[in-house]
C-alpha positions as CSV (number, residue, x, y, z in Angstrom):
1,M,130.6,-15.5,92.0
2,R,129.5,-19.1,91.7
3,V,125.8,-18.9,90.9
4,G,123.3,-21.8,90.5
5,I,120.0,-21.7,88.7
6,V,117.3,-24.4,89.1
7,G,114.7,-24.1,86.5
8,T,116.0,-22.9,83.1
9,G,112.6,-21.7,81.4
10,L,112.4,-18.6,79.4
11,L,113.4,-16.4,82.3
12,G,115.9,-19.0,84.0
13,T,117.7,-19.1,80.6
14,A,117.9,-15.3,80.0
15,V,119.1,-14.8,83.7
16,G,121.9,-17.3,83.2
17,L,123.1,-16.0,80.0
18,N,123.3,-12.5,81.4
19,L,125.4,-13.9,84.3
20,L,127.7,-15.8,82.1
21,K,128.4,-12.6,80.3
22,K,129.0,-10.6,83.1
23,G,131.7,-13.2,84.1
24,H,130.1,-15.5,86.8
25,S,130.4,-19.3,87.1
26,V,126.9,-20.6,86.5
27,T,125.7,-24.2,87.3
28,V,122.2,-25.2,86.1
29,Y,119.6,-27.9,86.4
30,N,116.5,-28.4,84.7
31,R,114.2,-31.4,84.9
32,T,114.1,-31.3,81.0
33,R,117.8,-31.3,80.1
34,S,117.3,-30.3,76.7
35,K,116.3,-26.6,78.1
36,T,119.6,-26.3,79.3
37,I,121.6,-26.4,76.2
38,P,121.7,-22.7,75.3
39,L,123.4,-22.3,78.7
40,E,125.6,-24.9,78.4
41,Q,126.5,-23.7,74.8
42,N,127.7,-20.4,76.5
43,G,129.7,-21.9,79.3
44,A,127.5,-22.8,81.8
45,K,127.7,-26.3,83.7
46,V,124.9,-28.6,83.6
47,V,124.3,-31.2,86.6
48,G,122.0,-33.9,87.2
49,S,120.1,-32.4,90.4
50,P,119.1,-29.4,92.6
51,K,121.8,-30.8,95.1
52,K,124.7,-30.7,92.4
53,V,123.6,-27.1,91.9
54,S,124.0,-26.0,95.6
55,E,127.2,-27.8,96.0
56,N,128.8,-26.0,93.1
57,S,127.2,-22.7,94.1
58,D,127.3,-19.8,96.7
59,I,123.9,-18.5,95.6
60,V,121.3,-20.6,94.2
61,F,118.2,-19.3,92.3
62,S,115.0,-21.5,91.8
63,I,112.9,-20.3,88.8
64,V,110.2,-22.7,88.8
65,K,106.5,-22.9,88.2
66,N,104.9,-22.7,91.4
67,A,105.2,-23.2,95.2
68,D,104.7,-26.9,95.0
69,A,107.8,-26.9,92.5
70,V,109.9,-24.6,94.6
71,K,109.3,-27.1,97.6
72,K,110.1,-30.2,95.7
73,V,113.5,-28.8,94.2
74,A,114.1,-27.0,97.7
75,F,113.5,-30.1,99.9
76,G,112.7,-33.3,97.9
77,D,114.9,-36.0,96.6
78,D,118.5,-34.7,95.8
79,C,117.5,-31.2,96.6
80,I,118.7,-27.7,97.0
81,A,119.0,-28.1,100.8
82,C,120.7,-31.6,100.4
83,G,123.8,-29.8,98.8
84,K,124.2,-27.6,102.0
85,H,127.4,-26.0,102.9
86,D,129.0,-23.0,104.5
87,D,127.7,-19.7,103.4
88,L,125.2,-21.0,100.7
89,I,122.2,-18.5,100.2
90,V,119.1,-19.7,98.3
91,C,116.9,-17.1,96.5
92,D,113.5,-17.8,94.9
93,M,112.6,-16.1,91.9
94,S,109.4,-17.9,91.2
95,T,105.8,-16.2,91.6
96,I,104.4,-17.7,94.6
97,N,101.8,-17.1,97.5
98,P,103.8,-14.8,100.2
99,I,102.5,-17.3,103.0
100,Q,104.2,-20.3,101.4
101,S,107.3,-18.2,100.7
102,K,107.3,-17.6,104.6
103,E,106.9,-21.3,105.2
104,I,109.8,-22.2,102.7
105,A,111.9,-19.8,104.6
106,Q,111.2,-21.3,107.9
107,E,112.2,-24.7,106.5
108,F,115.4,-23.5,105.1
109,A,116.1,-21.9,108.6
110,K,115.4,-25.2,110.2
111,R,118.2,-26.6,108.0
112,G,120.5,-23.7,108.9
113,L,120.2,-21.9,105.2
114,S,119.3,-18.6,104.3
115,F,116.4,-17.9,102.0
116,L,115.5,-14.7,100.2
117,D,112.5,-13.9,98.0
118,T,113.7,-12.3,94.9
119,P,110.9,-12.0,92.2
120,V,111.4,-9.9,89.2
121,M,109.5,-7.7,86.7
122,G,110.4,-7.9,83.2
123,G,110.6,-10.8,80.6
124,P,113.4,-12.7,79.1
125,N,114.2,-9.8,76.5
126,V,115.1,-7.4,79.8
127,A,116.7,-10.4,81.8
128,I,119.3,-11.0,79.1
129,T,120.5,-7.6,79.3
130,G,120.6,-7.3,83.3
131,E,117.6,-4.8,83.2
132,L,115.0,-6.7,85.2
133,V,113.3,-5.0,88.4
134,M,114.0,-7.1,91.6
135,M,112.2,-7.1,94.7
136,V,113.9,-8.8,97.6
137,G,112.6,-10.0,101.0
138,G,114.5,-11.6,104.0
139,E,117.2,-10.9,106.2
140,K,118.7,-7.6,105.4
141,I,122.4,-8.8,106.1
142,M,121.7,-11.7,103.5
143,F,120.5,-9.1,101.0
144,E,123.5,-7.0,101.5
145,K,125.8,-10.2,100.8
146,C,123.9,-10.7,97.5
147,K,123.5,-6.9,96.6
148,S,126.4,-6.8,94.0
149,L,124.9,-10.0,92.1
150,F,121.3,-8.5,92.2
151,D,122.8,-5.6,90.7
152,D,124.2,-7.5,87.8
153,I,120.7,-9.3,87.4
154,A,118.5,-6.1,87.7
155,N,118.8,-2.3,87.1
156,K,116.5,-1.4,90.2
157,V,116.5,-3.5,93.1
158,F,114.0,-3.0,96.1
159,Y,114.7,-4.4,99.6
160,L,111.1,-4.5,101.1
161,G,111.6,-6.3,104.7
162,P,110.9,-9.8,105.9
163,N,110.3,-13.0,103.6
164,G,107.0,-12.9,102.1
165,T,106.9,-9.1,101.5
166,A,108.5,-9.2,98.0
167,H,106.3,-11.9,96.8
168,S,103.3,-9.9,97.9
169,V,104.5,-6.9,95.8
170,K,105.1,-9.1,92.8
171,L,101.6,-10.4,93.0
172,A,100.2,-6.9,93.1
173,M,102.3,-6.0,89.9
174,N,101.3,-9.0,88.0
175,L,97.7,-8.0,88.9
176,Q,98.6,-4.7,86.8
177,I,99.9,-6.7,84.0
178,A,96.5,-8.7,83.7
179,M,94.4,-6.0,84.0
180,L,96.4,-3.7,81.6
181,A,96.3,-6.3,78.8
182,L,92.4,-6.7,79.4
183,A,91.8,-3.0,79.1
184,I,94.0,-2.4,76.1
185,S,92.4,-5.5,74.4
186,E,88.8,-4.1,75.0
187,G,89.8,-0.7,73.9
188,I,91.0,-2.2,70.5
189,T,88.0,-4.3,70.2
190,L,85.7,-1.3,70.8
191,A,87.8,0.8,68.4
192,R,87.6,-2.0,65.7
193,G,83.9,-2.3,66.1
194,A,83.5,1.6,65.7
195,K,85.2,1.2,62.5
196,I,88.1,3.3,63.6
197,E,91.7,2.1,63.2
198,P,93.1,0.7,66.5
199,E,96.3,2.5,65.6
200,T,94.5,5.7,66.0
201,F,93.3,4.6,69.4
202,L,96.9,3.6,70.3
203,Q,98.3,6.9,69.2
204,I,95.6,8.9,71.3
205,L,96.3,6.9,74.3
206,N,100.0,7.1,74.1
207,S,99.3,11.0,73.9
208,T,98.1,10.9,77.3
209,Y,98.8,10.3,81.0
210,F,97.2,6.9,80.7
211,K,99.9,5.5,78.4
212,T,101.8,2.5,79.7
213,G,104.8,0.5,78.4
214,M,102.4,-1.9,77.2
215,S,100.2,0.5,75.3
216,E,103.4,1.8,73.5
217,N,105.0,-1.4,72.8
218,K,103.4,-4.8,73.2
219,A,100.0,-3.4,72.0
220,Y,101.4,-3.1,68.4
221,K,102.5,-6.7,68.3
222,M,99.0,-7.4,69.4
223,L,97.6,-5.6,66.4
224,E,100.0,-7.6,64.0
225,G,98.9,-11.0,65.7
226,D,102.4,-11.4,67.2
227,Y,101.9,-13.5,70.3
228,N,105.3,-15.3,70.4
229,P,105.5,-15.6,74.2
230,T,107.7,-13.8,76.7
231,F,105.4,-14.8,79.5
232,T,102.5,-17.3,78.5
233,L,98.7,-16.6,79.0
234,A,98.7,-19.9,81.0
235,N,101.3,-18.7,83.4
236,L,99.4,-15.4,84.1
237,R,96.4,-17.2,84.6
238,K,98.1,-19.5,87.2
239,D,99.4,-16.0,89.0
240,L,95.9,-14.8,89.2
241,D,95.0,-18.1,91.0
242,T,97.9,-17.2,93.1
243,I,96.6,-13.5,93.5
244,N,93.2,-14.6,94.9
245,E,94.6,-17.1,97.0
246,A,96.9,-14.6,98.6
247,A,94.1,-12.1,99.1
248,K,91.9,-14.5,101.0
249,S,94.6,-15.4,103.2
250,F,95.1,-11.7,103.9
251,G,91.2,-11.7,104.7
252,L,90.4,-9.8,101.2
253,N,88.2,-10.2,98.4
254,L,89.3,-8.6,95.2
255,P,86.4,-8.7,93.0
256,M,88.3,-7.6,89.6
257,A,91.0,-10.0,90.2
258,T,88.4,-12.9,90.7
259,K,86.6,-11.8,87.4
260,A,89.9,-11.3,85.5
261,N,90.9,-15.0,86.8
262,Q,87.7,-16.3,85.4
263,V,88.3,-14.4,81.9
264,Y,92.2,-15.8,81.4
265,Q,90.9,-19.2,82.5
266,D,88.3,-19.2,79.8
267,A,90.9,-18.1,77.4
268,E,93.3,-20.8,78.3
269,E,90.6,-23.5,78.2
270,S,89.9,-21.9,74.4
271,G,93.3,-22.8,73.5
272,F,95.4,-19.6,74.2
273,G,97.4,-20.7,76.9
274,T,100.7,-21.5,75.2
275,M,100.5,-17.9,73.5
276,D,101.7,-14.7,75.2
277,Y,99.4,-13.3,77.6
278,T,98.4,-10.5,75.3
279,A,96.6,-13.2,73.2
280,I,93.8,-12.3,75.5
281,L,92.9,-9.8,72.8
282,E,92.0,-12.7,70.3
283,Y,90.0,-14.4,72.9
284,L,88.1,-11.1,73.8
285,K,87.7,-10.3,70.1
286,N,85.8,-13.5,69.6
287,K,83.7,-13.1,72.9
288,A,82.8,-9.4,71.7
289,K,80.5,-10.7,68.8
290,L,76.8,-10.3,69.9
């Protein structure tokens, strides 16, 4: 299948490398061309605009920072929609407000194009092996056309309903990530303050019902001070902004999400933004001193 990717950051690159290994033709664009080099070296075609991507693809994924960036590559100069052709399907793998996702879907529909929300759970380490979890929103007939490709990207694919539904669940999932990182970080900090080895805390935690993939894996990297980013703290803070915006649009107030957003914002302003989101441990360790 001819697949296009607009946005070759950590996730976009990993998804592209996986699709190349599985025999798909991949065309890519990124504003910073140097970020396309790993894909080009593995057989991807690099082009100079989102329009060129869609002209050379049956399915195009946008994997960019936020809804404004999605709208720019979708409808701006030399955009994805500008490369319209019969049977082109556009998918968005970014993390954005579901209200804006619906608006983007409506604009594509006006231009005679189909649009699916396709956010995923899992970082580049599982994207490169096709083991993401994908959530899909949009017309079911379009989902079914893309299902075989989605199965090459993710080992679990959930069709959730109309446009916006997948991004709603994605935000709820990223809220779990933010809260789990905070809980593990303060648990480690409390154990250290009590002169207990944090490894002991994790061993006991992981012997209980309350263990998570984070406590069984990332937490040990946190103890070693390994914050090589698979998902940056700044990106998680951005997602918390979006979570709180979405909650308000649904007539909700999420007090813990609001508080978490402030904590991650403070951590970013303290210089931890480019590190992995689990570097929130270092920020909280510093704040814990009375």
